[in-house]
C-alpha positions in Angstrom: 44.4 -58.1 8.6 42.3 -55.1 9.5 45.4 -53.3 10.8 47.0 -52.9 7.4 43.7 -51.7 5.9 43.4 -49.1 8.7 46.9 -47.9 8.1 46.1 -47.4 4.4 42.8 -45.6 5.1 44.3 -43.0 7.4 46.8 -41.7 4.9 44.2 -41.8 2.2 41.7 -39.8 4.3 44.5 -37.3 5.1 45.3 -36.9 1.4 41.6 -36.4 0.6 41.2 -33.7 3.3 44.3 -31.9 2.2 43.2 -32.1 -1.4 39.8 -30.6 -0.5 41.5 -27.8 1.5 43.9 -27.0 -1.3 41.2 -27.1 -4.0 41.1 -23.4 -4.6 43.9 -22.0 -6.9 46.2 -19.4 -5.5 47.1 -19.5 -1.9 45.2 -22.7 -1.2 44.7 -23.5 2.4 45.3 -20.2 4.1 42.6 -18.5 1.9 40.1 -21.4 2.3 39.9 -20.9 6.0 39.2 -17.1 5.9 36.6 -17.5 3.2 34.2 -19.5 5.5 34.7 -17.1 8.3 34.1 -14.1 6.0 31.0 -15.9 4.7 29.9 -16.4 8.3 30.7 -12.8 9.0 28.7 -11.7 5.9 25.7 -13.8 7.0 25.9 -12.3 10.5 26.2 -8.8 9.1 23.4 -8.4 6.6 22.3 -5.3 8.5 25.6 -3.7 8.1 25.5 -4.6 4.4 22.0 -3.2 4.0 23.0 0.3 5.3 25.8 0.3 2.8 23.3 -0.1 0.1 21.4 3.1 1.0 24.6 5.0 1.3 25.4 4.5 -2.4 21.9 5.6 -3.2 22.5 8.8 -1.2 25.3 9.9 -3.5 23.3 8.8 -6.5 20.3 10.8 -5.4 22.4 13.8 -4.5 23.9 13.7 -8.0 20.8 14.8 -9.9 19.6 18.3 -9.2 15.9 17.3 -9.3 16.3 14.6 -6.6 15.6 16.8 -3.6 12.1 17.7 -4.9 11.3 14.1 -5.4 11.8 12.9 -1.8 9.8 16.0 -0.6 6.8 15.0 -2.7 3.8 13.7 -0.9 1.2 11.6 -2.7 -1.5 10.1 -0.6 -4.7 8.1 -1.3 -7.5 8.1 1.2 -10.2 5.5 1.4 -12.9 7.0 3.6 -15.5 4.8 5.4 -18.4 7.0 6.7 -20.0 4.2 8.6 -16.8 2.3 9.4 -17.2 -0.7 7.1 -17.6 0.0 3.4 -15.5 2.5 1.5 -17.8 5.5 0.7 -15.2 7.8 -0.9 -11.7 7.5 -2.3 -9.6 10.6 -3.0 -6.0 11.6 -3.4 -3.7 14.4 -2.1 -0.5 15.7 -3.6 1.8 18.1 -1.8 5.1 19.7 -2.5 6.3 20.7 1.0 3.3 22.5 2.6 1.5 23.4 -0.6 -0.9 21.3 -2.6 -0.1 20.4 -6.2 -2.4 19.1 -8.8 -6.1 18.5 -8.1 -7.3 16.9 -5.0 -10.7 15.9 -3.5 -9.4 16.1 0.0 -11.7 18.2 2.3 -9.2 21.0 2.5 -5.9 20.4 0.5 -4.2 23.5 1.7 -4.8 22.7 5.4 -3.9 19.0 4.8 -0.5 19.8 3.2 0.3 22.3 5.9 -0.6 19.8 8.6 1.4 17.1 7.0 4.4 19.3 6.5 4.2 20.4 10.2 3.7 16.9 11.7 5.7 14.8 9.3 5.7 11.0 9.5 5.0 11.1 13.3 1.3 11.2 12.7 1.6 7.9 10.8 3.7 6.2 13.5 2.1 3.4 15.4 0.8 4.0 18.9 2.9 2.7 21.8 1.2 -0.6 22.7 1.6 0.2 26.4 -0.2 3.6 26.0 -3.4 3.9 28.1 -6.2 5.5 26.0 -9.6 6.6 27.2 -12.3 4.4 25.9 -14.5 6.9 24.0 -16.0 6.9 20.5 -16.5 10.1 18.6 -17.9 8.5 15.5 -17.8 5.4 13.3 -15.8 7.0 10.6 -12.5 5.4 9.4 -10.0 6.4 6.9 -7.2 4.3 5.4 -4.3 6.5 4.2 -1.5 5.1 2.0 1.2 6.4 -0.2 4.3 8.5 0.3 5.0 11.4 2.7 8.1 13.3 2.0 9.3 10.3 -0.1 8.7 7.7 2.6 6.0 5.0 2.4 3.1 5.4 4.8 0.1 3.1 5.4 -2.2 3.7 8.3 -5.8 3.4 9.5 -7.3 6.4 11.2 -10.4 6.1 13.4 -12.4 7.9 16.0 -12.6 5.1 18.5 -10.4 6.1 21.5 -8.8 9.1 23.2 -5.4 8.4 21.5 -6.8 8.1 17.9 -9.3 11.0 18.0 -6.6 13.7 18.4 -4.7 12.2 15.5 -7.7 12.5 13.3 -8.4 16.0 14.5 -4.9 17.1 13.6 -5.6 16.0 10.0 -9.1 17.3 9.4 -7.9 18.9 6.1 -7.1 15.4 4.9 -9.7 13.2 6.7 -12.6 15.6 7.2 -14.0 16.9 10.5 -14.4 14.4 13.3 -18.1 14.6 13.5 -20.0 12.3 15.7 -22.8 10.5 13.9 -23.7 7.9 16.6 
C-alpha cells in the first residue's frame, strides 16, 4: 500500500523540482544555475564592485573643469584644549594648495597651509601600534582636527604626551600652536 504512494510521490517531486528550475522565462534551467553562482560571485566581490564605483566618479570629476580645485581644497576645524580636557578654543583653516583662503583664526595660517601641503595626509595617519615611543610629556594641550585635506576626510587627535606625538604636533605649529610646556 505504501509502495504505490511512494511511486506517485517520486515523479510528483521530480515535476515540482523541474518546474521550479524552469520557472524563469527564456532559457530556463541553464540560466537559473548561473544566476545563483553569479549572485554568489557578486556577494564575494563587493570590493571589486566598490572600486568600480569610484572609477565612474573619476570620469565624472574629470569632466568639469572646476573639479581639480575642489579636491585640492583643505578645510579643517580645530578644537583646542589648553589643559587637555575642556575645549578652550575652536577655529578653522581653509587652504587652496599651500596658501590660505578666507579668514582663519589658526595661529599661523600661512605656515599651516604650507606644512599641510608639504606633509599631506601622512601627518593624519595613525601611528603604527608596534612603534615604541619615548614616554615623555611636553604639555597637557590637545587638539582635535577634523575636516578635509586635499579633498580627503581627516579626523585626528593631536597631543603632547609621547615622543612619537610631539614631533607631529611640532610639524603643525602653524595649525596647532607652539608645543609649549605648561606642566
